[in-house]
N, C-alpha and C positions, 0 to 999 in steps of 0.2 A: 093930910095923910101922906100924900106923895112926897112932900118935902121931908117929913120925918123919915120915911123909908129911904129916900135919897141920902140923907145925912148918915143914916145907919150903915148903908152899903159903902158910902164914901169913907167913913171912919174904919170900916173893916178892911178896905183896900189899903188905907194908910198903914194900919196895923200890920197887914201882910207884907207891905213894902218894908216897913221898919224891921220886921222879923227877918226878912231876907237880907237886909243890909247888915244886921247884927250877925247873922249866920256867916255871911261872906267875910266879915271882918274877923270873926273867930277862926274861920278856915285859913285866912291869910296869916294870922298870928301863929297858927299851928305850923303852917308851911315854913314861915320864917324861923320858928324855933327849930324845925328839923334841919334846915339848911344852914342857918346861922344861930348856933347855941347862944343862950342869954349872956354867957361870959364874954364872947366875942363882941356882942352888941354893946355891952357895958364898956368894954375897952374902947370901942370906936367912939362912943358918946363922950367918954372922958377925954380922948384925944381931941375931939371937935371942940369941947369946952375950953381946952387950953389954947 
């Protein structure tokens, strides 16, 4: 019983961490979009590619 409970809480913690990571990544992307519009990023990527 204790092991099952431990596994459930552990998976919930992992899910919470994963959700936090996803949210922080989305926030980062939004901030990047605000400061560096997609067009500028595309141009930079093309320049790096060449």
